[in-house]
C-alpha positions, 0 to 999 in steps of 0.5 A: 868323302868326295875328292875336293882337288884335281889332277891339273894335268888330266884336267888341261887335257880334258879342257883342251880336247873339249875345245879342240873337238867342240867348243871352237866348231861351235864357236865357228857357226855361232859367229856366222849368225849376226846376232847384234845387240838391239842397240844396233839391231831395232829389228832384232826380234823380226831378223831372229838372229838373237834367236838362232844364237840362243838356240845354238848355245841352247843345243849345245848346252843340253847335249852336255852330261852333266846330271840333273842340268835344266837348260832353259832359254827365258823369254820375257814380253818385248825383251832380249832372250836370256839362257838359264842353267841350273846345275845342282852340286855333285860328289858331296858339294853344297846346295845351300851355296851358289856360284854364279858365272856370267857371260852374254851373246850379244854383239857389236855391229860391223865396224869397217876395216876388216882384213881381205877375207876377214869379217864380222860374220866371216869365221876365220882360223889361223893358227891359235886365233879364231877371227870374227865378231862374238867369239872372245866377246862373249859367245865363248863364255857359255862354252868355258863355264859349262866345259870347267865344270864338266872337267871337274865332274870328269874326276869326281871333284865336289862342287857346290851348285852352279848357275849360268846367266848368258844375256842377250843385251850386255852390249847395250847396256844389259837394259834387259837383264834387271828384269830377268835377274828379278823374275829368276830371283827365286830359281837362282838363290843367292851366289857368294861367288860370282865368275864373270867371262866377259873382261880382258887380259892384259897378256896371253901369259898369265891369269888376270882378273879385273878388279874395276870397271869404268862406268859410261855416260853416253848418247847423242849431242844435236846442233840445230841452226837452220830448218835447211842447208844453204849456200855456204858462200852466201851464208857463212860469216851470218849463219853460225856453223853447227859443227862450230858450235858443236866444237865449241860445247865439246870444248866444255867437257873436255880440253882439246889439247889434252883429253882431260876431262875439265868438269870436276864432278866426273873425276873420282879418288883413285884408292892407294890400292888401285895405285899399287895395281896399276904401277905393277901392271905398268911393269910387268906389261912395259910398252905393251900398255900401248903397243897393243893398239894399232898406232899409225907410224910415228903416232904416240900415246898420251902420256910417257908414263905407263903407269899414268896410262893404266890410271887414264884407261881404268880411272879417270874420265874420258870422252870418245865421239863414236859417230856423226851425222847431219856430215855427208861423205867427203864425194857428196859434199857440196858447198853447203852450209848445213843445217845441223851437226850431231856427235855421239858421245861415249864418256867413260867414267870412273868406276865408283862415280854414279852414271846417272849423276853423271848423265845428269852433270853431262846434261846441264854443262851441254845445254846451258845457254846455247851459243847463238840460241841454237837448238841444243839437245842430248839424248842420253842412251846410257848412264850406267855406274861403274865398278869397284871389286871388294877385297878379296876372300883369302880363299879366293885369293889362293885359289887364283893364284894357284891355277894361274901357276898350274895353268899359265906357269906364271902368278895372276894378275890384277887390273882395272879394265877401261869398258863397262860390264853393267851386270857387275854393278848390279850384282854388287848392289844385289849381293853386297858380301858375294866375292867376284872373279872377273877374267876374259880372254880380250888380250892384246890386238884382240879388238873387241867392237872393232876389225879383225876382232879374235879369240886366242884359243889357248887363252880360252883353255887356260880359261877354262881351266882356271874357273875349274880350279876356282870352283873347285876351291870355292866348294873346299871354303865353303866346307870351312865355312868361308862362303856360307851366307856371305851373300844373303843380304840381298837388296830390294829389286834390281829393276829399282836398284840405284847405280844399276843398268843403265 
């Protein structure tokens, strides 16, 4: 019988050496590639950046000494590539059970506001931080996943079969992923544990696991009043401003004084255990609940109670306007009453709210009875359902706690996240019995999607080591019969799954 446990100090050293010698240099090259998600690069196929990123990750993966590992870049016609890695069980592990490890290789767009000398495609290493787009979100995932497995095998520790999926469309709502998972269903099998390395952390001092993710309904709201712009002095007072009409429409869904969403159907009850977790997070983080954001001097958060702020971020709907059109820059703005105004809406939804129903409700409220008979349209780009984690199995809860104590010296923490990982909702539908470990390295000031995004390297190392511990304990639980068959109830195809990818 091969080992089911390892020496934590030896594993920590193995992981740190791998990160310093290989992973950080690889991520530096990865950051240089502007492989923006299809939503932000309509010509992504012709530009070839996604293929360059896939090739870099594939080349590194194939160079790793994992016996029997199969690495393939799978390509379906017209869809972003997906990296599929199949790793057989080792050292007495089981091949009839499976751990699925997930990440993505597509990136958010550039965004303005980077510090001098930094930029989205300019990797900069400063101390423990690696700046640049996509290192933490989510380029490190493939490196962390394979390094965790390598670290176990280096000590002869048993693990069950592992499958790694790295998609190329997550930042666009994972539109392509359902088709790949259906296409590869026979090769993936039925995972009893899913490890996702695309989430956040409340600090860099302990392991953080995500218990819920908000959904998202978003798209372009356009108000048209004229066929062309006209002199504002001539028309104002007769022709209603398209901006004022848009502002009026937004007031149908949001209280402009408090930010509260006014449509009852966009709210959901918050479970008691999530209320308790939010209070614990507020207690542990204190002012870091809001201090992690780059507030300007004198600015204050939307609520004085830290627990309420945590719940606002994780379980309550919230609207952001992330872009506008039809409005010229100040330097070139004339005295013109503009013909139209358009705004990109990003409406975060409670984790348990159906995304498609929310999108339909949003359309109904915004398009009904347009003021002054203006032409109002809403083009929904996303309508994705969030995710609320199932109760943790005893073995997994113990493994997560043990790993945090071993590699951080502090207890594990659990909290919801404000963002969306469509894959989690999809997989929860596909394998309703699977257990989930959702974690990540996006912590205070790391600023995913924004300027000066960075990867906290010590956090990446510690999370990698924690994943190794959990994968090892999954094997031990499998031997005890605590995992086998729990995910056997696979349902209909991903592409047709309600509540799946938008």
